[in-house]
C-alpha positions as CSV (number, residue, x, y, z in Angstrom):
1,M,-55.6,5.5,40.0
2,P,-53.3,7.4,42.3
3,S,-49.6,7.1,41.7
4,F,-47.6,5.6,44.7
5,I,-43.7,6.8,45.6
6,A,-41.9,3.8,47.3
7,P,-39.4,5.4,49.6
8,S,-36.1,3.4,50.1
9,I,-36.7,2.3,53.8
10,P,-34.3,-0.4,55.3
11,F,-35.9,-2.9,57.6
12,R,-34.7,-5.6,59.8
13,S,-35.7,-9.2,60.0
14,A,-36.8,-9.9,63.1
15,S,-35.2,-13.7,63.1
16,K,-31.7,-13.0,61.3
17,D,-31.3,-9.2,62.5
18,K,-30.2,-8.3,58.8
19,T,-31.1,-4.8,57.2
20,F,-33.1,-5.5,54.0
21,D,-34.3,-3.0,51.2
22,H,-38.0,-2.9,50.2
23,R,-36.6,-2.7,46.7
24,S,-35.1,-6.2,46.5
25,L,-38.8,-7.8,47.1
26,K,-41.4,-8.7,44.7
27,F,-44.8,-7.2,45.0
28,D,-48.2,-8.7,44.1
29,N,-52.0,-8.4,45.0
30,R,-52.1,-4.8,43.6
31,S,-55.2,-3.0,44.6
32,N,-56.5,0.5,44.7
33,Q,-55.4,0.7,48.4
34,G,-51.9,0.2,47.5
35,F,-49.4,-2.7,47.5
36,S,-49.5,-5.9,49.9
37,L,-47.4,-8.7,50.3
38,P,-48.6,-12.2,49.6
39,L,-49.2,-14.5,52.4
40,N,-46.2,-16.7,51.7
41,A,-43.8,-14.0,50.9
42,T,-40.4,-13.9,52.6
43,C,-37.9,-11.3,52.9
44,Q,-34.6,-12.1,51.6
45,P,-31.7,-9.5,51.2
46,S,-30.6,-8.0,47.9
47,T,-27.7,-9.3,46.0
48,E,-27.8,-6.6,43.5
49,G,-24.2,-4.8,43.4
50,T,-22.6,-7.5,45.3
51,L,-19.3,-9.0,43.8
52,P,-19.0,-12.7,42.6
53,T,-16.8,-14.9,44.8
54,M,-13.3,-15.6,43.5
55,S,-12.6,-19.0,42.0
56,K,-9.6,-20.9,43.4
57,D,-7.8,-20.3,40.4
58,S,-8.2,-16.6,40.1
59,K,-7.7,-15.9,44.2
60,D,-4.2,-14.8,44.8
61,D,-2.6,-16.2,48.1
62,S,0.9,-16.2,46.9
63,P,3.3,-14.9,49.5
64,A,5.2,-12.0,48.1
65,P,8.9,-12.4,47.7
66,A,11.6,-11.1,50.5
67,G,11.7,-7.3,50.4
68,L,8.5,-6.7,48.7
69,D,5.5,-5.7,50.2
70,K,2.4,-7.8,49.6
71,R,0.5,-4.6,48.5
72,D,3.2,-4.1,45.9
73,W,3.4,-7.8,44.8
74,I,1.5,-8.9,41.4
75,A,1.6,-12.5,41.4
76,G,-0.1,-12.8,38.0
77,L,2.3,-10.7,36.3
78,E,4.8,-13.2,37.6
79,R,2.9,-16.3,36.4
80,G,2.2,-14.7,33.1
81,V,6.0,-14.0,32.4
82,S,7.0,-17.5,33.9
83,I,4.5,-18.8,31.1
84,I,6.8,-17.3,28.4
85,E,10.1,-18.5,29.9
86,A,8.7,-21.9,30.1
87,F,9.5,-22.5,26.3
88,D,12.9,-23.1,25.3
89,D,14.8,-25.2,22.7
90,A,13.8,-28.4,24.2
91,N,10.0,-27.0,24.7
92,P,9.2,-25.0,21.7
93,R,5.6,-26.3,21.9
94,L,3.6,-27.1,25.0
95,T,0.0,-28.1,26.1
96,A,-1.8,-26.3,28.7
97,S,-1.1,-29.6,31.0
98,Q,2.9,-29.2,30.3
99,A,3.0,-25.4,30.9
100,G,1.3,-25.9,33.9
101,Q,4.0,-28.6,35.1
102,R,6.7,-26.5,34.1
103,T,5.6,-23.5,35.9
104,N,3.7,-25.2,39.1
105,M,0.4,-24.1,38.0
106,T,-2.9,-26.2,37.5
107,R,-3.8,-27.1,33.8
108,T,-6.7,-24.6,33.9
109,A,-4.7,-21.5,35.3
110,A,-2.1,-22.2,32.7
111,R,-4.6,-22.5,30.1
112,R,-6.0,-19.0,30.9
113,Y,-2.5,-17.2,30.9
114,L,-1.9,-18.9,27.4
115,L,-5.1,-17.8,26.0
116,T,-4.4,-14.2,27.4
117,L,-1.1,-14.2,25.8
118,Q,-2.3,-15.3,22.7
119,H,-5.0,-12.7,22.7
120,M,-2.0,-10.2,23.1
121,G,-0.6,-11.9,20.2
122,Y,2.6,-13.5,22.3
123,V,1.6,-17.0,21.7
124,A,-0.4,-19.0,18.9
125,S,-2.1,-22.2,19.2
126,D,-3.6,-25.1,16.9
127,G,-6.2,-25.6,19.8
128,K,-4.0,-28.1,21.6
129,L,-0.4,-27.0,21.5
130,F,1.0,-23.6,22.0
131,W,4.1,-21.6,20.7
132,L,5.8,-18.4,21.2
133,T,5.2,-16.1,18.3
134,P,7.8,-13.4,16.9
135,R,6.3,-10.6,19.2
136,V,8.3,-12.0,22.1
137,L,11.5,-10.1,20.7
138,R,9.5,-6.9,21.4
139,L,10.6,-7.6,25.0
140,G,14.2,-7.8,24.5
141,R,14.4,-5.3,21.9
142,S,12.8,-2.8,24.3
143,Y,16.0,-3.4,26.7
144,L,18.3,-3.0,24.1
145,E,16.7,0.2,23.0
146,S,16.3,1.6,26.1
147,A,19.1,0.5,28.1
148,R,22.3,3.2,28.3
149,L,25.0,0.5,28.6
150,P,24.7,-1.1,25.1
151,R,24.5,2.2,23.6
152,V,27.5,3.9,25.2
153,V,29.7,0.7,24.4
154,Q,28.9,0.5,20.8
155,P,31.7,2.8,19.4
156,F,34.4,1.2,21.6
157,L,33.4,-2.3,20.5
158,Q,34.1,-1.1,16.9
159,R,37.4,0.0,18.2
160,V,38.4,-3.3,19.1
161,A,36.9,-5.2,16.1
162,A,39.0,-2.9,14.0
163,G,42.0,-3.3,16.3
164,T,41.9,-7.0,16.2
165,N,40.0,-8.2,13.1
166,E,37.4,-10.3,15.6
167,I,33.9,-10.2,16.8
168,A,33.8,-8.0,19.9
169,Y,31.2,-8.4,22.6
170,L,29.6,-6.8,25.7
171,S,28.1,-9.5,28.1
172,V,26.3,-9.6,31.4
173,M,25.6,-12.1,34.0
174,D,21.9,-13.1,34.5
175,G,21.8,-15.9,36.6
176,D,23.9,-18.6,35.7
177,E,24.0,-17.6,32.2
178,V,25.9,-14.9,30.2
179,V,23.6,-12.7,27.9
180,Y,25.2,-10.9,25.3
181,I,23.8,-7.3,24.9
182,A,26.1,-5.5,22.1
183,R,28.4,-6.7,19.6
184,N,30.5,-5.4,16.7
185,G,33.1,-6.9,14.0
186,P,34.1,-7.2,10.6
187,N,31.6,-7.7,7.8
188,R,33.0,-11.0,7.0
189,S,32.5,-12.3,10.7
190,M,29.1,-10.7,11.5
191,S,27.4,-13.9,10.4
192,T,29.1,-16.0,12.9
193,G,29.4,-16.1,16.8
194,Y,26.7,-15.1,19.3
195,V,23.7,-13.1,18.2
196,L,22.2,-10.2,20.3
197,G,20.3,-11.5,23.4
198,A,22.1,-15.0,23.2
199,R,22.1,-16.9,26.4
200,V,25.1,-19.2,27.3
201,P,25.9,-21.0,30.5
202,A,28.6,-18.9,32.4
203,Q,30.6,-22.0,33.2
204,V,31.9,-22.3,29.4
205,T,32.6,-18.7,28.5
206,A,35.4,-16.5,29.0
207,S,33.2,-13.6,29.9
208,G,31.0,-15.9,32.0
209,M,33.8,-17.5,34.2
210,L,35.6,-14.2,34.6
211,M,32.5,-12.7,36.1
212,L,31.8,-15.6,38.4
213,A,35.4,-15.6,39.6
214,L,35.1,-11.8,40.6
215,R,32.0,-12.5,42.6
216,S,32.8,-12.3,46.5
217,D,34.0,-15.1,48.3
218,A,30.6,-16.0,49.7
219,E,28.7,-15.6,46.7
220,L,31.4,-17.9,44.5
221,H,31.2,-20.5,47.4
222,E,27.7,-20.6,47.3
223,W,28.0,-20.9,43.4
224,L,30.5,-23.8,43.7
225,A,28.3,-25.7,46.7
226,T,25.1,-25.3,44.5
227,R,25.6,-26.0,41.0
228,Q,26.0,-28.8,38.7
229,L,28.6,-28.4,35.8
230,T,27.4,-29.4,32.4
231,V,29.6,-30.9,29.9
232,F,29.6,-29.9,26.2
233,T,32.7,-31.2,24.9
234,S,35.4,-33.5,26.0
235,H,37.5,-30.1,27.0
236,T,34.9,-28.8,29.2
237,I,35.7,-28.4,32.9
238,A,33.6,-31.0,34.7
239,S,35.2,-31.2,38.1
240,M,34.2,-28.7,40.8
241,E,37.8,-28.9,42.0
242,R,39.6,-28.0,38.8
243,M,36.7,-25.3,38.1
244,K,37.7,-23.7,41.6
245,L,41.2,-23.8,40.7
246,E,40.5,-22.2,37.1
247,L,38.4,-19.5,38.9
248,A,41.1,-18.7,41.2
249,R,43.8,-18.4,38.6
250,I,41.3,-16.2,36.7
251,R,40.7,-13.8,39.6
252,A,44.6,-13.6,40.1
253,Q,45.3,-12.7,36.6
254,G,42.3,-10.4,36.4
255,W,41.2,-11.7,32.8
256,A,40.1,-14.9,31.4
257,L,40.7,-17.3,28.4
258,S,38.4,-19.9,27.4
259,E,39.2,-22.8,24.5
260,Q,36.9,-25.5,23.4
261,Q,34.6,-25.5,26.3
262,L,31.3,-24.9,24.5
263,D,32.7,-25.7,21.1
264,L,35.7,-27.5,19.9
265,N,36.5,-24.8,17.5
266,S,35.9,-21.8,19.8
267,R,38.3,-19.5,21.8
268,G,37.3,-16.5,23.9
269,I,39.0,-13.7,25.8
270,A,37.8,-11.7,28.3
271,V,38.5,-8.6,30.7
272,P,36.1,-7.1,33.3
273,L,34.2,-3.8,32.4
274,R,33.9,-1.4,35.6
275,D,32.3,1.8,36.2
276,R,33.8,5.0,37.5
277,H,33.2,3.4,41.1
278,G,35.0,0.4,40.4
279,T,31.7,-1.9,40.2
280,L,31.6,-4.7,37.9
281,V,28.9,-4.1,35.0
282,G,29.8,-7.0,32.5
283,A,32.6,-8.3,30.5
284,L,34.3,-7.1,27.1
285,N,35.3,-10.3,25.1
286,I,36.3,-11.6,21.8
287,T,35.6,-15.0,20.4
288,M,37.5,-16.5,17.7
289,P,38.1,-19.7,15.8
290,M,40.7,-22.3,16.9
291,G,43.6,-23.4,14.7
292,H,44.7,-20.0,13.4
293,E,47.3,-19.2,16.1
294,S,48.5,-20.5,19.4
295,S,46.9,-19.4,22.7
296,E,49.7,-17.4,23.6
297,D,49.7,-15.8,20.3
298,A,45.9,-15.0,20.5
299,V,46.2,-13.4,23.9
300,A,49.2,-11.2,23.3
301,R,47.3,-9.9,19.9
302,V,43.9,-9.2,21.7
303,L,44.4,-8.8,25.4
304,P,45.9,-5.3,25.4
305,V,43.2,-4.2,23.1
306,L,40.8,-5.5,25.4
307,R,42.2,-3.8,28.4
308,E,43.1,-0.2,27.0
309,T,39.4,-0.2,25.8
310,A,37.8,-1.2,29.1
311,Q,40.1,1.3,30.8
312,A,38.8,4.2,28.3
313,M,35.3,3.4,29.4
314,R,35.3,3.5,32.9
315,N,34.6,7.2,33.2
316,L,31.7,7.0,30.6
317,I,29.5,4.4,32.6
């Protein structure tokens, strides 16, 4: 029996004007004369090599944020990070439905992100509830190890701690919160205070109120008009009018004192940290327990050291 070579010749359907490839057809009725189509055969387009249709959950129709081109925006990455950020002290364990509600996703989409994070080691699960694993700390550690500012300030924080015998911090603003990115202090005190990476509402810390007060008039007005103050102690500033007066006083004097705002036994003093161009990059601050000395004595003892150190750092930042 002779061999046959079937050339790839596309042809068109007379009824639908579509191009087909004969290799997509199933042949039968073989004979010595060659191949023939069965009488009831119909021409169908080949689906080989076609892409599957995207599901509703996998299709990305979300708009890019202002200032970023749609081509450069990866919405899936944003959603994955938002899943991690959905966990907090009030929500240490979440179901897929709860994670979806907190991130504005469907349960199905949230579950897929959670399972992906579980595969990567950032999330653990018992089959129903999900929770973060210590691997998440790698993300924050990457910043502390790669950012220049925490490394540059460390010797200066050591100088402040030695000169005051208190714990010294470098903090920066992130949204409405203060984040502590470097610290140094006496060994006896290092088991107290804020840990690296701690986040505290700006309204109740000396460094946070200082950085709020040094914002532009428009930014400060917007913050005061759109935020609600949270009360932590009987001394917490709960009135926007009082907060406005306190921030104006802090701006005028150039430093901040905060007492019993977050904790009844806590006092903080902060000065601005600026770079060589005068741009605010953070705050140097000290925290100390209340009761050992008056506010006036604490400020007189600590403030000159903080100011001198911040000034010495300007040319290095």
